[in-house]
KEVOMI-456827 format. One record per residue: residue in three letters; z, y, x of N, C-alpha, C in turn. Coordinates in steps of 0.05 Angstrom, whole numbers, padded with zeros to 5 digits, always signed. Example, Ala and Ser with C-alpha at 12.3 -4.5 7.8 and 13.67 -1.06 7.14 Angstrom:
ALA+00156-00114+00264+00156-00090+00246+00156-00066+00264
SER+00142-00045+00257+00143-00021+00273+00157+00001+00258
***
This chain:
UNK+00502-00165-00062+00500-00181-00086+00518-00170-00107
UNK+00510-00171-00131+00526-00162-00153+00549-00180-00158
UNK+00574-00169-00160+00597-00186-00163+00615-00180-00187
UNK+00606-00162-00204+00623-00156-00227+00605-00149-00251
UNK+00617-00151-00274+00602-00146-00299+00592-00117-00300
UNK+00607-00099-00289+00599-00071-00290+00573-00066-00275
UNK+00571-00079-00251+00547-00076-00235+00523-00087-00250
UNK+00527-00111-00263+00505-00123-00277+00496-00106-00301
UNK+00516-00094-00315+00509-00078-00338+00493-00054-00330
UNK+00501-00041-00307+00486-00018-00297+00457-00026-00290
UNK+00454-00050-00278+00427-00060-00271+00410-00064-00296
UNK+00422-00076-00317+00407-00080-00341+00398-00054-00353
UNK+00415-00033-00352+00407-00007-00363+00384+00005-00347
UNK+00384+00000-00320+00362+00010-00304+00336-00004-00312
UNK+00338-00030-00316+00314-00045-00324+00303-00034-00351
UNK+00321-00028-00369+00313-00018-00395+00298+00009-00392
UNK+00308+00026-00374+00294+00051-00369+00267+00046-00357
UNK+00265+00026-00339+00240+00019-00327+00220+00011-00347
UNK+00228-00006-00366+00209-00016-00387+00200+00006-00405
UNK+00217+00026-00411+00209+00047-00429+00193+00069-00416
UNK+00196+00072-00389+00182+00093-00375+00199+00118-00375
UNK+00198+00135-00354+00215+00158-00351+00206+00181-00368
UNK+00225+00192-00383+00220+00218-00397+00196+00217-00416
UNK+00189+00193-00425+00166+00191-00444+00139+00195-00431
UNK+00138+00195-00404+00112+00199-00390+00095+00174-00395
UNK+00069+00178-00401+00051+00156-00405+00042+00145-00378
UNK+00052+00121-00371+00045+00110-00345+00021+00091-00347
UNK+00008+00090-00370-00014+00071-00373-00040+00082-00362
UNK-00041+00107-00354-00067+00118-00346-00071+00117-00315
UNK-00051+00108-00300-00055+00106-00271-00035+00087-00259
UNK-00041+00074-00237-00021+00057-00223+00003+00075-00214
UNK+00026+00066-00220+00050+00081-00212+00068+00065-00193
UNK+00086+00078-00180+00104+00065-00161+00132+00077-00165
UNK+00152+00062-00154+00179+00072-00156+00183+00098-00139
UNK+00166+00101-00119+00167+00126-00103+00188+00127-00082
UNK+00199+00104-00074+00220+00104-00053+00210+00116-00027
UNK+00187+00109-00018+00177+00119+00008+00172+00149+00006
UNK+00163+00159-00017+00159+00188-00020+00185+00202-00018
UNK+00205+00192-00031+00232+00206-00030+00244+00205-00002
UNK+00240+00183+00012+00249+00182+00040+00234+00201+00058
UNK+00208+00204+00053+00192+00223+00069+00200+00251+00063
UNK+00206+00257+00038+00216+00284+00030+00242+00290+00045
UNK+00260+00271+00045+00286+00275+00058+00283+00281+00087
UNK+00266+00266+00100+00262+00270+00129+00248+00297+00134
UNK+00228+00304+00118+00214+00329+00121+00233+00353+00118
UNK+00250+00352+00098+00270+00373+00095+00288+00376+00119
UNK+00296+00353+00130+00314+00353+00153+00301+00367+00177
UNK+00274+00364+00178+00259+00375+00201+00247+00402+00195
UNK+00255+00414+00172+00247+00442+00166+00219+00445+00156
UNK+00207+00424+00145+00181+00425+00133+00182+00435+00105
UNK+00163+00452+00097+00163+00463+00070+00153+00441+00051
UNK+00171+00426+00040+00164+00402+00024+00150+00409-00002
UNK+00159+00430-00016+00148+00437-00042+00118+00442-00040
UNK+00109+00454-00018+00080+00459-00015+00065+00433-00012
UNK+00076+00414+00003+00062+00388+00006+00062+00373-00020
UNK+00083+00374-00035+00084+00361-00061+00063+00372-00080
UNK+00061+00398-00080+00041+00411-00098+00013+00403-00090
UNK+00007+00401-00064-00020+00393-00056-00026+00364-00064
UNK-00005+00347-00066-00009+00319-00073-00008+00315-00103
UNK-00002+00336-00118-00001+00334-00147+00026+00324-00157
UNK+00047+00328-00142+00074+00321-00149+00091+00345-00152
UNK+00114+00342-00165+00133+00364-00169+00160+00357-00157
UNK+00176+00377-00148+00202+00371-00138+00220+00357-00159
UNK+00216+00363-00185+00231+00351-00206+00226+00321-00207
UNK+00201+00312-00204+00195+00284-00203+00209+00270-00180
UNK+00208+00282-00157+00219+00269-00133+00250+00269-00135
UNK+00262+00290-00146+00291+00291-00148+00303+00272-00167
UNK+00286+00262-00186+00296+00243-00206+00289+00215-00197
UNK+00309+00199-00188+00303+00172-00177+00292+00153-00197
UNK+00294+00160-00223+00283+00142-00244+00254+00148-00250
UNK+00244+00170-00240+00216+00178-00246+00197+00162-00229
UNK+00178+00148-00241+00157+00135-00226+00135+00155-00218
UNK+00122+00150-00196+00102+00169-00185+00075+00156-00184
UNK+00054+00171-00188+00027+00161-00186+00022+00151-00157
UNK+00012+00127-00154+00007+00116-00127-00012+00134-00111
UNK-00033+00143-00124-00052+00161-00109-00038+00186-00098
UNK-00021+00197-00115-00006+00221-00106+00013+00214-00083
UNK+00025+00191-00085+00043+00182-00063+00028+00179-00037
UNK+00005+00167-00038-00011+00164-00013-00019+00191-00002
UNK-00027+00209-00019-00035+00236-00010-00011+00251+00003
UNK+00012+00248-00010+00036+00262+00001+00043+00251+00028
UNK+00043+00224+00031+00050+00212+00056+00031+00221+00079
UNK+00005+00223+00072-00014+00233+00092-00008+00261+00100
UNK-00002+00278+00081+00005+00306+00087+00031+00308+00103
UNK+00051+00293+00095+00077+00293+00108+00074+00283+00137
UNK+00058+00263+00141+00055+00252+00168+00043+00272+00187
UNK+00023+00287+00176+00011+00308+00193+00031+00331+00199
UNK+00046+00339+00178+00065+00360+00182+00087+00352+00202
UNK+00095+00327+00201+00116+00317+00219+00105+00307+00246
UNK+00079+00307+00248+00066+00297+00273+00075+00268+00279
UNK+00076+00252+00258+00085+00224+00260+00063+00206+00249
UNK+00046+00195+00266+00024+00178+00257+00033+00151+00246
UNK+00059+00145+00250+00070+00119+00241+00093+00125+00221
UNK+00089+00145+00204+00111+00153+00187+00121+00131+00169
UNK+00103+00116+00155+00112+00095+00138+00128+00074+00153
UNK+00118+00066+00176+00132+00046+00193+00160+00056+00200
UNK+00163+00081+00207+00189+00092+00215+00208+00094+00191
UNK+00198+00103+00168+00215+00106+00145+00226+00080+00135
UNK+00212+00058+00140+00221+00032+00130+00243+00019+00147
UNK+00249+00031+00170+00267+00018+00189+00296+00016+00181
UNK+00306+00037+00167+00335+00038+00164+00345+00043+00136
UNK+00328+00048+00116+00338+00055+00090+00352+00031+00077
UNK+00370+00037+00058+00386+00016+00044+00367+00001+00025
UNK+00363-00024+00031+00344-00041+00015+00352-00043-00014
UNK+00377-00038-00021+00385-00039-00049+00373-00017-00066
UNK+00361+00003-00053+00347+00024-00068+00324+00013-00084
UNK+00314-00011-00076+00291-00023-00091+00300-00035-00117
UNK+00326-00036-00122+00337-00044-00148+00331-00072-00157
UNK+00321-00075-00181+00316-00101-00193+00300-00119-00175
UNK+00279-00109-00164+00261-00125-00146+00277-00137-00123
UNK+00294-00121-00111+00311-00131-00088+00330-00152-00097
UNK+00343-00148-00120+00364-00167-00128+00352-00193-00138
UNK+00328-00193-00149+00316-00219-00157+00309-00235-00132
UNK+00302-00222-00110+00297-00236-00085+00323-00246-00073
UNK+00343-00228-00073+00369-00234-00061+00384-00257-00075
UNK+00379-00262-00100+00393-00283-00115+00377-00309-00115
UNK+00353-00309-00103+00337-00334-00102+00350-00355-00084
UNK+00342-00379-00087+00354-00401-00073+00345-00404-00044
UNK+00318-00402-00040+00307-00405-00013+00288-00382-00008
UNK+00281-00378+00018+00264-00356+00026+00236-00359+00014
UNK+00224-00383+00014+00197-00385+00003+00198-00380-00027
UNK+00220-00387-00041+00222-00380-00069+00223-00350-00073
UNK+00238-00336-00055+00240-00307-00057+00213-00294-00052
UNK+00197-00305-00034+00171-00294-00028+00152-00298-00052
UNK+00155-00320-00066+00139-00324-00090+00147-00303-00111
UNK+00172-00298-00113+00182-00277-00132+00171-00250-00123
UNK+00170-00244-00097+00160-00219-00087+00131-00215-00095
UNK+00115-00236-00093+00087-00235-00100+00084-00230-00130
UNK+00099-00245-00146+00095-00243-00175+00104-00217-00187
UNK+00126-00205-00175+00138-00182-00188+00133-00156-00172
UNK+00114-00156-00154+00109-00133-00137+00101-00108-00153
UNK+00089-00112-00177+00081-00088-00193+00105-00072-00202
UNK+00128-00084-00202+00152-00068-00210+00156-00046-00190
UNK+00151-00051-00165+00154-00031-00143+00129-00014-00141
UNK+00105-00026-00142+00081-00011-00138+00058-00025-00152
UNK+00047-00012-00173+00026-00024-00189-00001-00023-00176
UNK-00004-00008-00154-00029-00005-00141-00035-00027-00121
UNK-00015-00044-00116-00018-00065-00096-00010-00092-00109
UNK-00029-00111-00108-00023-00138-00117-00018-00156-00093
UNK+00004-00171-00094+00011-00189-00072+00004-00218-00079
UNK-00010-00231-00061-00017-00259-00065-00001-00277-00047
UNK+00011-00298-00058+00026-00317-00042+00010-00342-00037
UNK+00008-00351-00012-00007-00375-00006+00009-00392+00014
UNK+00012-00417+00007+00028-00435+00024+00010-00458+00034
UNK+00004-00457+00060-00012-00478+00072+00001-00486+00098
UNK-00014-00482+00121-00002-00488+00147+00020-00467+00153
UNK+00017-00444+00141+00037-00423+00143+00042-00412+00116
UNK+00062-00395+00113+00068-00381+00088+00057-00353+00090
UNK+00038-00347+00073+00023-00322+00076+00026-00304+00051
UNK+00027-00278+00055+00026-00259+00033+00004-00239+00040
UNK-00015-00237+00021-00038-00218+00023-00035-00196+00004
UNK-00040-00171+00013-00037-00147-00003-00064-00137-00011
UNK-00069-00135-00037-00095-00126-00047-00092-00101-00064
UNK-00107-00080-00059-00105-00055-00074-00122-00057-00099
UNK-00111-00048-00121-00124-00048-00147-00123-00021-00160
UNK-00147-00010-00166-00148+00017-00179-00141+00040-00160
UNK-00137+00034-00134-00130+00054-00115-00147+00049-00090
UNK-00158+00070-00078-00175+00067-00054-00158+00060-00030
UNK-00163+00037-00019-00147+00027+00004-00151+00045+00029
UNK-00175+00055+00033-00181+00070+00058-00164+00095+00061
UNK-00153+00105+00039-00137+00130+00041-00109+00125+00051
UNK-00101+00100+00052-00073+00093+00058-00069+00080+00085
UNK-00048+00086+00098-00038+00070+00121-00007+00070+00120
UNK+00005+00092+00112+00034+00094+00113+00048+00077+00091
UNK+00036+00076+00068+00049+00061+00046+00048+00031+00052
UNK+00026+00021+00062+00023-00008+00067+00041-00016+00091
UNK+00043+00001+00111+00061-00005+00134+00090-00005+00125
UNK+00097+00014+00108+00124+00015+00097+00130-00010+00082
UNK+00111-00019+00065+00115-00043+00049+00119-00068+00065
UNK+00103-00072+00086+00105-00096+00102+00131-00097+00118
UNK+00138-00074+00130+00163-00073+00145+00187-00078+00127
UNK+00186-00066+00103+00208-00070+00083+00210-00099+00076
UNK+00188-00113+00072+00188-00141+00065+00201-00158+00087
UNK+00193-00152+00112+00204-00168+00134+00234-00162+00137
UNK+00242-00137+00135+00271-00130+00136+00286-00145+00115
UNK+00275-00146+00090+00289-00159+00068+00292-00189+00075
UNK+00271-00202+00084+00273-00230+00091+00294-00236+00112
UNK+00295-00219+00132+00314-00222+00154+00342-00217+00145
UNK+00346-00198+00127+00373-00192+00117+00382-00215+00099
UNK+00365-00225+00081+00373-00245+00062+00379-00272+00075
UNK+00367-00278+00098+00372-00303+00112+00391-00300+00136
UNK+00398-00275+00143+00414-00268+00166+00403-00280+00191
UNK+00376-00279+00193+00362-00289+00217+00340-00270+00225
UNK+00335-00269+00251+00312-00252+00260+00287-00269+00259
UNK+00276-00271+00235+00254-00289+00230+00230-00283+00247
UNK+00217-00304+00257+00192-00299+00272+00169-00294+00252
UNK+00149-00279+00261+00126-00274+00245+00101-00285+00259
UNK+00085-00301+00245+00062-00313+00258+00038-00294+00261
UNK+00034-00277+00241+00010-00260+00241+00014-00236+00224
UNK+00005-00213+00233+00005-00188+00217-00022-00175+00220
UNK-00035-00170+00198-00062-00157+00198-00061-00133+00179
UNK-00074-00112+00188-00077-00088+00171-00107-00081+00170
UNK-00116-00072+00147-00144-00064+00144-00150-00037+00158
UNK-00131-00019+00158-00137+00007+00170-00138+00006+00200
UNK-00152+00025+00212-00157+00026+00240-00134+00040+00256
UNK-00128+00029+00279-00112+00043+00299-00125+00036+00326
UNK-00134+00056+00340-00148+00050+00365-00128+00037+00385
UNK-00104+00047+00385-00083+00035+00403-00062+00022+00386
UNK-00052-00001+00394-00031-00014+00379-00004-00005+00389
UNK+00012+00009+00372+00038+00019+00381+00056-00004+00389
UNK+00069-00002+00412+00087-00023+00422+00109-00029+00403
UNK+00119-00008+00388+00141-00013+00370+00134-00031+00347
UNK+00108-00033+00340+00100-00052+00319+00105-00081+00329
UNK+00096-00087+00353+00100-00114+00364+00130-00120+00368
UNK+00145-00100+00376+00174-00104+00380+00187-00111+00354
UNK+00179-00098+00332+00192-00103+00307+00184-00130+00295
UNK+00157-00135+00294+00148-00159+00281+00151-00184+00299
UNK+00152-00180+00325+00155-00202+00343+00130-00217+00348
UNK+00107-00205+00341+00081-00217+00345+00060-00195+00347
UNK+00036-00202+00356+00015-00182+00357+00008-00172+00329
UNK+00002-00147+00327-00006-00135+00302-00035-00126+00305
UNK-00052-00135+00286-00080-00129+00288-00088-00108+00267
UNK-00105-00089+00275-00115-00068+00258-00145-00071+00255
UNK-00156-00059+00233-00184-00061+00228-00193-00088+00219
UNK-00175-00103+00207-00181-00130+00197-00193-00129+00169
UNK-00202-00151+00159-00215-00152+00132-00194-00156+00110
UNK-00169-00160+00117-00148-00165+00098-00122-00155+00108
UNK-00105-00145+00089-00077-00138+00095-00060-00163+00090
UNK-00047-00173+00110-00032-00198+00106-00010-00200+00127
UNK+00010-00216+00119+00031-00224+00137+00036-00253+00133
UNK+00039-00268+00156+00043-00297+00155+00069-00305+00169
UNK+00084-00322+00156+00108-00333+00167+00103-00362+00175
UNK+00116-00373+00196+00112-00401+00203+00122-00419+00181
UNK+00112-00443+00180+00119-00463+00159+00149-00470+00160
UNK+00162-00464+00182+00190-00471+00186+00209-00456+00167
UNK+00198-00435+00154+00216-00420+00135+00219-00434+00108
UNK+00202-00454+00103+00204-00468+00077+00231-00480+00074
UNK+00243-00475+00052+00270-00486+00046+00292-00472+00060
UNK+00286-00450+00075+00308-00435+00089+00325-00422+00068
UNK+00352-00426+00068+00369-00416+00047+00373-00386+00048
UNK+00376-00375+00024+00384-00346+00022+00414-00345+00022
UNK+00425-00327+00039+00454-00323+00040+00463-00310+00014
UNK+00481-00323-00001+00492-00311-00025+00474-00315-00050
UNK+00457-00336-00049+00440-00343-00072+00457-00347-00097
UNK+00447-00339-00120+00461-00342-00145+00441-00350-00167
UNK+00439-00376-00172+00419-00386-00191+00422-00375-00219
UNK+00447-00371-00228+00452-00360-00255+00442-00332-00257
UNK+00449-00315-00238+00440-00288-00238+00410-00287-00235
UNK+00399-00304-00218+00370-00304-00214+00355-00310-00240
UNK+00365-00329-00255+00352-00335-00281+00352-00311-00299
UNK+00374-00297-00300+00376-00273-00316+00356-00251-00307
UNK+00356-00246-00281+00338-00225-00270+00309-00232-00272
UNK+00302-00258-00270+00274-00266-00273+00265-00259-00301
UNK+00282-00262-00321+00275-00255-00348+00268-00226-00351
UNK+00284-00209-00339+00278-00180-00340+00253-00173-00324
UNK+00248-00187-00302+00224-00182-00287+00199-00190-00303
UNK+00201-00212-00317+00178-00221-00333+00172-00200-00355
UNK+00193-00189-00367+00188-00168-00386+00174-00144-00373
UNK+00183-00137-00349+00172-00113-00336+00143-00117-00329
UNK+00135-00140-00318+00107-00143-00311+00089-00148-00335
UNK+00100-00159-00357+00083-00163-00380+00077-00135-00393
UNK+00096-00117-00390+00092-00090-00401+00071-00074-00385
UNK+00066-00083-00360+00047-00068-00343+00021-00083-00338
UNK+00019-00108-00348-00004-00125-00341-00030-00115-00353
UNK-00030-00100-00375-00055-00092-00389-00065-00064-00380
UNK-00054-00054-00359-00062-00027-00351-00091-00026-00340
UNK-00106-00005-00347-00133-00003-00337-00132+00007-00308
UNK-00154+00002-00294-00155+00012-00266-00184+00021-00261
UNK-00187+00036-00240-00213+00047-00233-00229+00024-00219
UNK-00251+00017-00232-00269-00004-00220-00281+00006-00194
UNK-00288+00032-00193-00300+00043-00169-00282+00040-00145
UNK-00256+00043-00149-00237+00040-00127-00237+00011-00117
UNK-00239-00008-00135-00240-00036-00127-00266-00041-00111
UNK-00288-00028-00119-00313-00031-00105-00310-00019-00077
UNK-00298+00004-00075-00294+00017-00048-00277-00002-00030
UNK-00257-00014-00041-00240-00032-00025-00255-00056-00015
UNK-00275-00065-00031-00292-00087-00022-00312-00078+00000
UNK-00321-00053-00002-00341-00043+00016-00329-00037+00044
UNK-00305-00024+00044-00294-00013+00069-00294-00032+00092
UNK-00284-00057+00090-00284-00074+00114-00311-00084+00122
UNK-00331-00080+00105-00359-00089+00112-00374-00068+00128
UNK-00365-00043+00126-00380-00021+00139-00386-00024+00169
UNK-00366-00030+00185-00371-00032+00214-00391-00055+00221
UNK-00394-00074+00203-00412-00097+00209-00440-00092+00197
UNK-00444-00069+00184-00470-00063+00173-00480-00082+00152
UNK-00461-00094+00137-00468-00114+00117-00463-00104+00088
UNK-00465-00078+00084-00459-00067+00058-00484-00068+00041
UNK-00484-00085+00021-00506-00087+00002-00494-00094-00026
UNK-00508-00086-00046-00497-00090-00073-00493-00120-00079
UNK-00511-00137-00069-00509-00166-00074-00484-00177-00060
UNK-00479-00168-00035-00456-00178-00020-00430-00169-00033
UNK-00428-00144-00041-00404-00134-00053-00399-00147-00081
UNK-00420-00150-00096-00418-00163-00122-00406-00191-00119
UNK-00416-00207-00099-00406-00234-00095-00377-00233-00087
UNK-00370-00213-00070-00342-00211-00061-00323-00206-00085
UNK-00333-00191-00105-00317-00185-00129-00320-00206-00151
UNK-00336-00227-00145-00340-00248-00165-00357-00239-00189
UNK-00377-00221-00184-00394-00211-00205-00423-00214-00198
UNK-00440-00211-00218-00469-00209-00212-00475-00181-00205
UNK-00498-00177-00192-00506-00150-00184-00510-00132-00209
UNK-00521-00144-00230-00525-00129-00255-00499-00120-00267
UNK-00479-00138-00267-00452-00131-00278-00439-00109-00261
UNK-00442-00111-00235-00432-00090-00217-00444-00063-00224
UNK-00470-00062-00227-00484-00037-00234-00475-00027-00261
UNK-00472-00045-00280-00464-00036-00307-00436-00024-00308
UNK-00418-00037-00294-00390-00027-00294-00388-00001-00279
UNK-00403+00003-00258-00403+00028-00244-00415+00050-00262
UNK-00436+00043-00276-00449+00062-00294-00430+00071-00316
UNK-00412+00054-00324-00392+00061-00345-00373+00083-00335
UNK-00371+00086-00308-00355+00107-00295-00374+00129-00284
UNK-00399+00128-00294-00419+00149-00286-00424+00149-00256
UNK-00426+00125-00244-00431+00122-00216-00453+00101-00211
UNK-00465+00103-00187-00483+00082-00177-00471+00070-00152
UNK-00481+00047-00144-00471+00034-00120-00476+00052-00096
UNK-00500+00064-00094-00506+00081-00071-00488+00105-00070
UNK-00481+00116-00093-00463+00139-00094-00435+00131-00084
UNK-00426+00108-00092-00399+00099-00083-00399+00095-00053
UNK-00420+00083-00042-00421+00079-00013-00421+00106+00002
UNK-00437+00125-00007-00438+00151+00006-00411+00166+00004
UNK-00399+00165-00019-00373+00178-00023-00352+00166-00005
UNK-00352+00139-00003-00333+00126+00014-00337+00133+00044
UNK-00362+00134+00052-00368+00141+00080-00359+00170+00086
UNK-00363+00188+00067-00354+00215+00071-00324+00217+00073
UNK-00310+00204+00055-00280+00204+00056-00270+00192+00082
UNK-00282+00170+00090-00273+00157+00115-00280+00175+00139
UNK-00303+00188+00139-00310+00205+00161-00290+00228+00165
UNK-00282+00240+00143-00262+00262+00144-00236+00251+00155
UNK-00228+00228+00146-00202+00216+00155-00204+00209+00185
UNK-00225+00196+00194-00228+00188+00222-00230+00212+00240
UNK-00242+00234+00231-00244+00258+00248-00217+00270+00254
UNK-00198+00265+00236-00171+00275+00241-00157+00260+00263
UNK-00167+00236+00269-00155+00219+00290-00168+00225+00317
UNK-00155+00241+00334-00166+00250+00359-00171+00226+00378
UNK-00159+00203+00373-00163+00181+00391-00190+00167+00387
UNK-00203+00173+00365-00229+00162+00359-00252+00181+00367
UNK-00270+00170+00383-00293+00187+00391-00313+00188+00368
UNK-00332+00207+00369-00352+00209+00349-00369+00184+00347
UNK-00375+00172+00370-00391+00147+00370-00376+00124+00357
UNK-00350+00123+00361-00334+00102+00349-00332+00106+00319
UNK-00330+00131+00310-00330+00137+00281-00357+00128+00269
UNK-00378+00134+00283-00405+00127+00272-00406+00096+00269
UNK-00396+00081+00288-00396+00052+00286-00379+00042+00263
UNK-00355+00054+00260-00337+00046+00238-00349+00051+00211
UNK-00367+00070+00209-00380+00076+00183-00406+00061+00179
UNK-00414+00045+00199-00438+00029+00196-00464+00041+00205
UNK-00462+00063+00220-00486+00076+00231-00494+00064+00258
UNK-00519+00060+00263-00528+00048+00287-00525+00066+00311
UNK-00526+00092+00307-00523+00111+00329-00510+00137+00319
UNK-00502+00154+00338-00488+00178+00331-00507+00197+00316
UNK-00532+00198+00323-00551+00217+00310-00553+00211+00280
UNK-00553+00186+00272-00554+00179+00244-00529+00189+00229
UNK-00506+00185+00242-00481+00195+00230-00481+00225+00228
UNK-00490+00238+00250-00490+00268+00250-00508+00278+00228
UNK-00531+00266+00225-00550+00275+00204-00537+00272+00176
UNK-00524+00249+00171-00511+00245+00145-00488+00265+00141
UNK-00472+00270+00161-00450+00288+00158-00459+00316+00153
UNK-00480+00324+00167-00492+00351+00161-00502+00353+00133
UNK-00513+00332+00123-00522+00332+00095-00499+00335+00075
UNK-00476+00323+00082-00453+00325+00065-00439+00352+00066
UNK-00437+00363+00091-00420+00387+00095-00434+00411+00106
UNK-00458+00408+00117-00472+00430+00129-00464+00434+00158
UNK-00445+00417+00168-00435+00420+00196-00438+00393+00211
UNK-00439+00394+00237-00439+00370+00254-00410+00359+00255
UNK-00407+00333+00258-00379+00322+00259-00361+00335+00280
UNK-00372+00340+00304-00356+00352+00325-00347+00380+00317
UNK-00364+00396+00304-00357+00423+00296-00336+00422+00274
UNK-00338+00402+00256-00318+00399+00235-00291+00392+00246
UNK-00291+00375+00266-00266+00367+00279-00253+00391+00294
UNK-00269+00406+00308-00258+00429+00323-00247+00450+00304
UNK-00260+00453+00281-00251+00474+00261-00225+00466+00249
UNK-00219+00440+00247-00194+00432+00234-00170+00434+00252
UNK-00174+00441+00277-00152+00443+00296-00149+00472+00306
***
């Protein structure tokens, strides 16, 4: 917790830099993130002798961006880098592992506004409202019913490309809650949209509950008993001040455009294994008419059928990298009734059979 005027002044200066954007870079053209997980991944990769600059270049990032802690990074580039780093490090749970031990104060303003809140449920409401300060590509929804739930929704970024960033975010949130209350809080439910054929034991050990993959929503639920749970070291005066800065930060970012096609992909992906992908279904899920869906895709020079095929191809390539998934399982995940239909589609995309493409990549 901040305890002196000097610390507070330094924080205010950081907020001012956040509002202005780093080095005059225009951040309005893409969702950006603080890049904490990217910098942690770079540090680990360097320690293990991985050629980091090559991975950064492939992801569209530069060493200068990563070396400057004030520089925000494109979320899409961050996701691509984490995927590359995970393969280079042979760590399929890279995001989960990176979130385990880093100093939570690195999150800056976002961390301190939670840490100065009065109760845990108040802090979680703040986390949902101000999540864009950390990552503009993910919107967090707070819901308080029988349990206290936070749902993570991707905006302007394709969800299917990511697993490390979302796992890093959820683990970081739980660590923060446990640190701020000085309790090993129980978790009622943890769901991830991405697939894992096997559930790593370390996930259950950390969260203290079963973790489900391949779900229709990314969410974490706390039991209702956390309501009113006090934050250790809460400071209402400091919290009022920091909330003001957070409101400025999110208002500065609220009008950013996003890719509508990415939002459509995110709506389609969980429907694929169930074979329920249709323009009418997806339009309803997005709260639109079918005609509006088609018109907005046309403004990005796309059709619904093209988005579906592009998504299936991207997912196919990603699933083929996972040796634990059989070809028949991949076919089912993509919504094909049998392997031959998937094989025919994949040959049409690449000129190769799925098994041949998998063998060539190894």
